[in-house]
KOLTOR-783440 format. One record per residue (C-alpha): residue number from 1; residue in one letter; x, z, y. Coordinates in pm, whole numbers, m for minus. Layout:
<recs>
   i aa      u      w      v
 NUM  A      X      Z      Y
...
</recs>
This chain:
<recs>
   i aa      u      w      v
   1  M   1675   2001   8737
   2  V   1324   1944   8872
   3  F   1243   2302   8974
   4  E    879   2266   8881
   5  K    864   2644   8782
   6  E    972   2741   9133
   7  T    759   2503   9353
   8  I    524   2201   9344
   9  D    648   2094   9688
  10  P    861   1786   9632
  11  A   1054   1852   9952
  12  A   1134   2211   9834
  13  Q   1228   2080   9490
  14  E   1475   1839   9645
  15  M   1621   2109   9868
  16  L   1656   2354   9560
  17  Q   1859   2083   9395
  18  V   2083   2072   9695
  19  A   2113   2449   9695
  20  E   2222   2447   9340
  21  E   2481   2174   9385
  22  E   2622   2355   9683
  23  G   2611   2693   9519
  24  R   2363   2828   9782
  25  E   2155   3139   9691
  26  T   1789   3126   9754
  27  T   1493   3364   9742
  28  W   1419   3227   9391
  29  D   1762   3323   9266
  30  L   1708   3670   9410
  31  R   1374   3682   9241
  32  E   1520   3603   8911
  33  Q   1798   3866   8958
  34  M   1540   4125   9020
  35  E   1374   4089   8672
  36  P   1245   4285   8507
  37  Q   1061   4453   8798
  38  C    967   4822   8773
  39  G    641   4853   8585
  40  F    551   5180   8765
  41  G    603   5023   9111
  42  D    426   4705   9004
  43  T    106   4900   8909
  44  G    130   5134   9201
  45  V    191   5458   9026
  46  C    526   5543   9180
  47  C    519   5792   9470
  48  N    810   5851   9706
  49  I    608   6009   9992
  50  C    783   6338   9982
  51  L   1142   6432   9906
  52  Q   1051   6589   9570
  53  G   1008   6234   9443
  54  P   1007   5971   9347
  55  C    752   6063   9099
  56  R    599   5816   8846
  57  V    314   5870   8619
  58  N    212   5683   8310
  59  P    m39   5407   8392
  60  N   m139   5327   8028
  61  Y   m396   5605   7968
  62  N   m247   5697   7637
  63  E   m172   6062   7722
  64  K    195   5992   7676
  65  G    453   6052   7946
  66  N    389   6222   8282
  67  Q     14   6237   8375
  68  K     80   6405   8716
  69  G    345   6404   8995
  70  I    532   6721   9075
  71  C    257   6826   9321
  72  G    m17   6749   9065
  73  A   m115   6409   9210
  74  R   m270   6197   8941
  75  D   m261   5811   8917
  76  Y   m572   5758   9122
  77  T   m429   5960   9416
  78  I    m95   5798   9401
  79  V   m241   5443   9382
  80  A   m503   5512   9657
  81  R   m237   5650   9894
  82  N    m12   5352   9832
  83  L   m292   5118   9891
  84  V   m375   5282  10224
  85  R    m15   5261  10335
  86  H     m3   4891  10261
  87  T   m309   4840  10475
  88  V   m153   5038  10747
  89  G    152   4809  10738
  90  G    m85   4502  10774
  91  T   m285   4665  11049
  92  S     10   4762  11252
  93  S    154   4413  11214
  94  H   m162   4234  11346
  95  S   m231   4497  11614
  96  G    125   4486  11735
  97  H     88   4110  11784
  98  A   m252   4162  11955
  99  R   m123   4449  12166
 100  H    153   4241  12312
 101  V    m97   3963  12400
 102  A   m329   4217  12554
 103  E    m52   4381  12775
 104  L     61   4035  12878
 105  F   m304   3944  12966
 106  R   m334   4247  13190
 107  E    m12   4162  13371
 108  V   m152   3808  13421
 109  A   m474   3953  13549
 110  E   m310   4176  13792
 111  G    m76   3900  13922
 112  H    246   4057  13800
 113  V    359   3753  13576
 114  D    388   3402  13709
 115  S    481   3234  13379
 116  Y    137   3262  13219
 117  E   m224   3205  13351
 118  V   m585   3209  13232
 119  K   m605   2868  13084
 120  D   m953   2885  12930
 121  K  m1204   3037  13181
 122  E  m1494   2942  12954
 123  K  m1350   3151  12672
 124  L  m1290   3435  12915
 125  M  m1651   3432  13014
 126  K  m1765   3414  12648
 127  V  m1552   3720  12560
 128  A  m1669   3907  12874
 129  D  m2031   3834  12778
 130  K  m1957   3963  12423
 131  L  m1829   4283  12562
 132  E  m2114   4309  12804
 133  I  m1884   4279  13111
 134  E  m2054   4168  13429
 135  T  m1932   3828  13535
 136  E  m2168   3708  13811
 137  D  m2019   3666  14162
 138  R  m1683   3804  14033
 139  E  m1339   3656  14063
 140  T  m1165   3533  13750
 141  N   m876   3775  13768
 142  E  m1117   4065  13830
 143  I  m1307   3980  13504
 144  A   m979   3917  13320
 145  K   m852   4258  13434
 146  E  m1158   4438  13299
 147  V  m1141   4239  12960
 148  A   m771   4334  12935
 149  E   m842   4693  13001
 150  E  m1122   4686  12739
 151  A   m876   4533  12488
 152  I   m608   4797  12552
 153  G   m881   5066  12537
 154  N   m968   4948  12178
 155  F   m605   5025  12082
 156  I   m594   5361  12238
 157  G   m955   5491  12178
 158  F  m1132   5687  12441
 159  H  m1316   6005  12358
 160  G  m1407   5892  12015
 161  E  m1591   5582  12134
 162  E  m1640   5301  11884
 163  L  m1444   4976  11911
 164  S  m1620   4754  12152
 165  W  m1470   4449  11998
 166  L  m1596   4519  11650
 167  E  m1980   4545  11685
 168  P  m2049   4197  11836
 169  M  m1841   4028  11573
 170  V  m2069   4104  11260
 171  P  m2448   4108  11204
 172  E  m2623   4412  11307
 173  S  m2711   4477  10940
 174  R  m2339   4476  10854
 175  Y  m2253   4712  11132
 176  Q  m2522   4949  11012
 177  I  m2351   4958  10675
 178  F  m2027   5058  10841
 179  N  m2209   5327  11026
 180  E  m2374   5459  10715
 181  C  m2032   5473  10539
 182  N  m1870   5647  10826
 183  I  m1591   5390  10850
 184  I  m1624   5269  11209
 185  P  m1280   5331  11373
 186  T  m1254   5478  11713
 187  G   m925   5328  11816
 188  I   m672   5090  11635
 189  N   m384   5333  11700
 190  D   m597   5626  11589
 191  A   m683   5460  11266
 192  I   m318   5382  11193
 193  N   m226   5744  11282
 194  E   m492   5908  11071
 195  A   m422   5674  10777
 196  M    m54   5781  10781
 197  H   m144   6142  10817
 198  R   m414   6147  10543
 199  T   m163   5985  10294
 200  A    106   6252  10376
 201  M    204   6502  10111
 202  G    m59   6777  10092
 203  V   m339   6604  10284
 204  D   m602   6372  10128
 205  S   m588   6347   9746
 206  D   m947   6243   9683
 207  P   m925   5870   9568
 208  L  m1274   5775   9701
 209  N  m1216   5949  10044
 210  L   m873   5769  10048
 211  I  m1048   5422   9978
 212  F  m1311   5473  10257
 213  G  m1019   5571  10497
 214  N   m855   5243  10388
 215  L  m1154   5048  10486
 216  Q  m1181   5214  10812
 217  T   m808   5113  10878
 218  A   m886   4765  10761
 219  L  m1173   4729  11014
 220  A   m919   4833  11287
 221  D   m693   4545  11162
 222  F   m996   4308  11190
 223  T  m1052   4428  11539
 224  G   m682   4369  11619
 225  C   m701   4023  11481
 226  T  m1008   3946  11690
 227  I   m848   4068  12010
 228  G   m527   3869  11939
 229  T   m721   3552  11883
 230  D   m966   3584  12173
 231  L   m690   3672  12433
 232  S   m456   3393  12306
 233  D   m728   3140  12348
 234  I   m783   3255  12701
 235  I   m419   3241  12792
 236  F   m301   2941  12588
 237  G   m633   2744  12541
 238  T   m892   2738  12253
 239  P   m789   2495  11997
 240  E   m946   2155  11960
 241  V   m890   1897  11678
 242  V   m534   1759  11674
 243  E   m335   1544  11452
 244  S     14   1620  11333
 245  E    239   1638  11021
 246  A    373   1894  10782
 247  N    662   1932  10547
 248  L   1047   1916  10591
 249  G   1034   1543  10667
 250  V    917   1625  11019
 251  L   1285   1723  11098
 252  D   1446   1436  11309
 253  E   1812   1331  11231
 254  D   1833   1201  11590
 255  A   1713   1503  11775
 256  V   1794   1858  11849
 257  N   1579   2041  11591
 258  V   1440   2374  11700
 259  I   1231   2571  11451
 260  V   1009   2842  11577
 261  H    929   3103  11303
 262  G    714   3412  11293
 263  H    377   3504  11442
 264  E    363   3519  11824
 265  P    246   3239  12056
 266  V    381   3420  12372
 267  L    742   3311  12299
 268  S    680   2986  12111
 269  E    462   2833  12374
 270  K    749   2876  12619
 271  V    993   2722  12382
 272  V    787   2410  12361
 273  A    768   2394  12748
 274  A   1147   2445  12779
 275  A   1214   2177  12515
 276  K   1018   1924  12720
 277  K   1197   2029  13035
 278  L   1550   2002  12877
 279  E   1500   1673  12702
 280  D   1756   1489  12912
 281  E   2013   1768  12850
 282  A   1968   1706  12473
 283  K   2008   1332  12502
 284  E   2321   1386  12721
 285  A   2459   1592  12428
 286  G   2400   1286  12197
 287  A   2050   1364  12058
 288  E   1889   1016  12091
 289  N   1540   1146  12041
 290  G   1576   1457  12266
 291  I   1429   1780  12118
 292  N   1209   1818  11826
 293  V   1019   2156  11798
 294  A    875   2240  11448
 295  G    709   2548  11311
 296  I    728   2789  11013
 297  C    460   3044  10917
 298  C    207   3144  11187
 299  T    415   3078  11491
 300  G    402   2717  11367
 301  N     23   2747  11305
 302  E    m31   2874  11660
 303  L    156   2578  11811
 304  L      3   2333  11573
 305  M   m350   2438  11661
 306  R   m300   2415  12037
 307  Q    m30   2156  12073
 308  G      4   1953  11765
 309  V    351   2079  11694
 310  P    433   1985  11333
 311  L    480   2230  11044
 312  A    825   2227  10876
 313  T    727   2451  10584
 314  N    580   2778  10494
 315  F    717   3131  10401
 316  A    877   3085  10062
 317  S   1087   2783  10158
 318  Q   1212   2896  10495
 319  E   1570   2909  10381
 320  L   1553   2548  10264
 321  A   1488   2420  10615
 322  I   1820   2557  10712
 323  M   1990   2390  10402
 324  T   1887   2037  10536
 325  G   2184   2089  10774
 326  A   1955   1935  11045
 327  V   1820   2272  11201
 328  D   2012   2358  11514
 329  A   1836   2674  11588
 330  M   1575   2884  11414
 331  V   1401   3109  11671
 332  V   1224   3402  11519
 333  D    996   3671  11654
 334  I    811   3902  11416
 335  Q    689   3916  11062
 336  C    760   3721  10744
 337  I   1110   3643  10842
 338  M   1359   3667  10555
 339  P   1683   3853  10635
 340  S   1853   3602  10411
 341  I   1812   3320  10653
 342  Q   2121   3447  10836
 343  S   2325   3443  10510
 344  V   2219   3083  10461
 345  A   2293   2997  10822
 346  N   2640   3125  10790
 347  C   2713   2825  10572
 348  Y   2586   2581  10832
 349  H   2602   2527  11216
 350  T   2247   2667  11260
 351  E   2201   2936  11514
 352  I   1947   3216  11401
 353  I   1813   3358  11725
 354  T   1615   3684  11722
 355  T   1413   3762  12033
 356  I   1227   4089  11991
 357  P   1399   4427  12040
 358  F   1256   4585  11730
 359  S   1308   4281  11509
 360  K   1674   4194  11463
 361  I   1886   4048  11189
 362  S   2242   4156  11127
 363  G   2478   3872  11234
 364  A   2212   3673  11420
 365  K   2236   3588  11790
 366  H   1996   3789  11996
 367  I   1835   3656  12318
 368  E   1580   3910  12425
 369  F   1248   3760  12530
 370  N   1069   3921  12826
 371  D    722   3823  12959
 372  S    855   3845  13310
 373  T   1136   3614  13255
 374  A    974   3405  12994
 375  D   1071   3046  13135
 376  Q   1435   3146  13182
 377  D   1468   3314  12835
 378  A   1308   3006  12663
 379  E   1554   2775  12841
 380  E   1846   2985  12732
 381  I   1716   2960  12376
 382  V   1682   2587  12385
 383  R   2027   2540  12548
 384  T   2172   2747  12263
 385  A   2012   2490  12019
 386  I   2161   2206  12214
 387  E   2501   2359  12199
 388  A   2474   2408  11829
 389  Y   2363   2045  11785
 390  K   2701   1944  11919
 391  E   2857   2116  11604
 392  R   2623   1965  11365
 393  P   2800   1801  11061
 394  K   2726   1432  11010
 395  E   2605   1487  10651
 396  I   2252   1617  10643
 397  N   1979   1625  10386
 398  I   1622   1578  10523
 399  P   1382   1524  10240
 400  D   1165   1214  10297
 401  Y    838   1409  10240
 402  K    577   1466  10508
 403  S    204   1447  10518
 404  K    m26   1379  10816
 405  L   m286   1650  10883
 406  M   m567   1749  11119
 407  A   m603   2100  11269
 408  G   m748   2281  11552
 409  F  m1073   2405  11403
 410  S  m1155   2701  11619
 411  F  m1512   2830  11598
 412  E  m1574   2682  11942
 413  E  m1448   2339  11824
 414  I  m1666   2355  11506
 415  E  m1966   2435  11724
 416  N  m1877   2152  11951
 417  I  m1859   1912  11648
 418  L  m2178   2028  11500
 419  S  m2356   2002  11838
 420  Q  m2277   1637  11846
 421  V  m2486   1600  11532
 422  N  m2760   1846  11642
 423  E  m2734   1941  12015
 424  D  m3036   2182  11994
 425  D  m2948   2362  11670
 426  P  m2577   2298  11567
 427  L  m2554   2565  11309
 428  S  m2845   2398  11115
 429  V  m2606   2122  11018
 430  I  m2426   2364  10786
 431  N  m2726   2578  10677
 432  D  m2941   2273  10604
 433  A  m2661   2132  10392
 434  I  m2641   2459  10193
 435  D  m3025   2457  10153
 436  E  m3022   2092  10031
 437  G  m2747   2163   9780
 438  D  m2481   1936   9939
 439  I  m2270   2245  10020
 440  K  m2256   2523   9760
 441  G  m2103   2764  10013
 442  I  m1794   2832  10222
 443  C  m1450   2963  10127
 444  L  m1189   3113  10359
 445  F   m833   3059  10232
 446  A   m585   3302  10364
 447  G   m240   3452  10274
 448  C    113   3376  10203
 449  N    351   3267   9928
 450  N    479   3488   9657
 451  T    763   3412   9427
 452  K    578   3572   9136
 453  V    389   3243   9114
 454  T    492   2882   9155
 455  H    513   2806   9526
 456  D    203   2640   9665
 457  K     59   2573   9320
 458  N   m218   2847   9326
 459  H   m316   2729   9677
 460  T   m367   2369   9580
 461  E   m520   2436   9238
 462  V   m794   2685   9373
 463  A   m864   2453   9665
 464  K   m901   2149   9438
 465  G  m1133   2337   9199
 466  L  m1352   2457   9483
 467  V  m1400   2135   9666
 468  E  m1479   1966   9336
 469  N  m1763   2224   9324
 470  D  m1885   2119   9667
 471  V  m1748   2432   9848
 472  L  m1665   2372  10224
 473  C  m1323   2522  10265
 474  V  m1136   2657  10574
 475  A   m782   2790  10579
 476  T   m533   2991  10792
 477  G   m175   3104  10756
 478  C     74   2982  10491
 479  V   m199   2857  10261
 480  A   m313   2624  10550
 481  N     45   2492  10557
 482  A     48   2442  10186
 483  L   m279   2251  10191
 484  G   m166   2046  10481
 485  K    154   1949  10304
 486  A    m53   1841   9993
 487  G   m277   1617  10191
 488  F   m596   1821  10178
 489  M   m633   1816  10569
 490  L   m699   1444  10594
 491  P  m1026   1247  10585
 492  E   m903   1050  10284
 493  A   m893   1371  10085
 494  V  m1275   1377  10076
 495  E  m1304   1073   9852
 496  E  m1009   1185   9636
 497  Y  m1111   1549   9575
 498  A  m1461   1642   9688
 499  G  m1765   1684   9466
 500  E  m2060   1447   9514
 501  G  m2248   1691   9734
 502  L  m1957   1767   9961
 503  K  m1894   1385   9994
 504  R  m2256   1341  10102
 505  F  m2225   1622  10363
 506  F  m1905   1458  10505
 507  S  m2051   1113  10488
 508  K  m2364   1216  10697
 509  L  m2142   1425  10935
 510  N  m1888   1139  10986
 511  E  m2160    879  11043
 512  E  m2329   1099  11312
 513  L  m1992   1174  11485
 514  G  m1855    817  11462
 515  K  m1519    957  11340
 516  E  m1397   1121  11020
 517  L  m1317   1482  10954
 518  P  m1056   1627  10703
 519  L  m1169   1778  10374
 520  I  m1029   2125  10465
 521  W  m1046   2275  10800
 522  H   m737   2446  10956
 523  M   m857   2745  11157
 524  G   m508   2874  11265
 525  S   m274   3176  11195
 526  C   m329   3494  11011
 527  V   m492   3676  11300
 528  D   m713   3383  11329
 529  N   m906   3481  11015
 530  S  m1127   3641  11264
 531  R  m1240   3293  11356
 532  L  m1407   3253  11018
 533  I  m1594   3583  11053
 534  E  m1727   3476  11402
 535  F  m1828   3144  11232
 536  V  m1999   3309  10930
 537  T  m2173   3569  11142
 538  A  m2333   3295  11348
 539  L  m2440   3118  11034
 540  A  m2582   3434  10871
 541  N  m2766   3525  11190
 542  H  m2901   3178  11212
 543  K  m3024   3201  10856
 544  G  m3165   3551  10907
 545  V  m2943   3721  10644
 546  D  m2652   3947  10625
 547  I  m2296   3826  10553
 548  G  m2320   3995  10214
 549  E  m2619   3775  10131
 550  Y  m2468   3450  10266
 551  P  m2287   3210  10032
 552  I  m1933   3293  10152
 553  V  m1618   3397   9966
 554  A  m1247   3429  10040
 555  S   m935   3347   9844
 556  A   m574   3458   9881
 557  P   m409   3269   9590
 558  E    m50   3378   9672
 559  P    m63   3702   9876
 560  M    266   3871   9962
 561  H    261   4056  10292
 562  E     88   4392  10366
 563  K   m118   4185  10608
 564  A   m282   4026  10300
 565  V   m385   4364  10179
 566  S   m543   4456  10501
 567  I   m716   4118  10548
 568  G   m848   4129  10191
 569  S   m980   4481  10246
 570  W  m1179   4397  10562
 571  C  m1309   4076  10401
 572  V  m1455   4280  10121
 573  T  m1589   4532  10372
 574  I  m1757   4268  10581
 575  G  m1915   4128  10263
 576  L  m1692   3854  10133
 577  T  m1618   3855   9759
 578  T  m1236   3801   9774
 579  H  m1006   3646   9515
 580  V   m652   3763   9493
 581  G   m410   3547   9288
 582  V   m126   3784   9248
 583  L   m228   4137   9110
 584  P   m210   4401   9382
 585  Q    m27   4721   9304
 586  I   m342   4915   9204
 587  T   m377   4840   8830
 588  G   m208   5167   8744
 589  S   m537   5360   8829
 590  R   m844   5251   8625
 591  L  m1053   5431   8894
 592  V   m912   5251   9197
 593  T   m933   4913   9010
 594  E  m1290   4974   8916
 595  V  m1389   5059   9271
 596  A  m1212   4750   9413
 597  T  m1353   4500   9149
 598  K  m1702   4656   9081
 599  V  m1822   4960   9276
 600  A  m1745   4775   9611
 601  K  m2014   4521   9534
 602  D  m2278   4786   9521
 603  V  m2175   4934   9859
 604  Y  m2054   4624  10059
 605  D  m2170   4314   9859
 606  G  m1813   4198   9862
 607  Y  m1568   4297   9589
 608  F  m1215   4176   9464
 609  I  m1159   3917   9196
 610  L   m818   3986   9058
 611  E   m727   3669   8876
 612  S   m392   3493   8858
 613  D   m518   3189   8663
 614  P   m653   2924   8927
 615  E   m905   2775   8700
 616  A  m1058   3105   8607
 617  A  m1056   3214   8972
 618  V  m1252   2894   9065
 619  E  m1509   2977   8799
 620  E  m1559   3324   8932
 621  L  m1577   3224   9299
 622  V  m1825   2948   9210
 623  A  m2032   3192   9011
 624  E  m2042   3437   9302
 625  L  m2167   3158   9540
 626  D  m2430   3044   9281
 627  E  m2554   3410   9255
 628  R  m2587   3450   9626
 629  T  m2779   3129   9658
 630  W  m3005   3230   9361
 631  V  m3076   3568   9519
 632  Q  m3174   3405   9845
 633  D  m3396   3148   9662
 634  M  m3571   3424   9474
 635  K  m3632   3625   9795
 636  A  m3768   3320   9951
 637  K  m4006   3255   9664
 638  V  m4126   3623   9672
 639  L  m4193   3595  10045
 640  A  m4383   3270  10000
 641  S  m4578   3427   9710
 642  D  m4670   3726   9920
 643  K  m4778   3504  10203
 644  Y  m4984   3292   9971
 645  T  m5154   3593   9815
 646  T  m5228   3749  10147
 647  E  m5386   3427  10277
 648  R  m5588   3366   9956
 649  Y  m5739   3715   9919
</recs>
């Protein structure tokens, strides 16, 4: 059996064959057992917010069945409330990550933690300047402490003050739109609290008011993402271009294999350091090649971006890594971790190690990670993996598939690259290429895997279609992992996949640089989607337009997590038309769907494209980029015409 319906990844296909032969249950088996899924839940018209429910209303608009819940809530209220709560889940996930980093940063600044330091002082000064914090004649730790307090203040919210991290991240014109729509949050925690309150039984039932509240929560999520990225760069270093590898073939038969999985760099950075320190202990245990650390999901992306640690795989195939028999420990922190990994690990020698007090798995070993004892905790984790290695069976199944890739494209690194081409005006390198027609526009790829569609297929098909149409693409999260596995993050991919205009752009760029860049640029983890907004804000400001006018789109070909809902919501709010490749649970309300796919464009310039077919999605995204370019061309002609008329008469 080839398993082409389940995945296009040859390594995953090979491991699914192993799973079938050994009688192991995978997420794809569980997905099949779940069919048919509930149509009411799938379209968002099931409400279980109060104990009178669950209530479900008819989503088909044929006047048959229930049209209202017990309290009188109609489809649009139920769908809008469920949407808000998805966004709350995503916002709390990203902000929980960022809050941990912010609190660690404060401890570092105050000298209470020795295991971490301010690694990138230049980024600290940049962030302080962004926040209008005085830096002249001040000690580094003094500045760091004020930045940390400002970050924590953005979570708490002081006296209704607007989030200081939000305004400098978008063009002034975009912030004005937020203000006019009254969706500027006054605190990340406040936004989460208000969203949960407004969706409680008997509070907000106006669908439009709920949707505006959803966007306010989404902007809180964006702010949390930005804080998480900025402070992580200061503590761990701002990413620069690195070379590495991706797919299950990165596992090493002759090494202790430690997989880090989840989303926080605070733990995983220390695991890498401990692995280097304990190399000799691993070799004494019989591991000829010492210790091999690889990543899954965004913990993997964080380490890839800063240290070149290879990616083992992405979300949907996390169980398959264990089924190789070569993983000695899988160390998990928060988010996107399937409870099923412990069930799989029970059949092997692999230790599943949970590390966060509020994120445990039944049956897994728990080694609590604390910032104050970070080095000791990480060493205990790695030694646990070494002990597990001693019990590893001789027969293992590591698929012989891996692809080289390049990553590390932070906004600062992109600026650095462009400045080598044009030192005085680096952003003109991109904007001139757009004006000349070599680049049609830019697309941000973000999101997860979803077993409703073939694993990694939507990612690669949409990417292939866009680069053929001369779209410069950047990626984060599990989609970046997929594109890395498929070879899109190599210079060779330019010749294989890019359209003629994009080829010309890379040819000129590479010639000026004296080195080759990959076709698609890896920008990091899911919180690092904020890097793209910082990039496009700079480009839009350089061009003198709003983001909603700039040729920029986003695509989440295989969204799964609530975080994808919150990211998509703020992308649209910031002005990015956003493709979603798995239908969100809003289609049970015609009103909410119309607002998301049509009305949003009139208010925010961005809107949602709900399209599961990759080819059709590419057509719509390209059409949106063409429309934005056409509008800009027409405005330029009108301005030129007005100038000519004035001068002539």
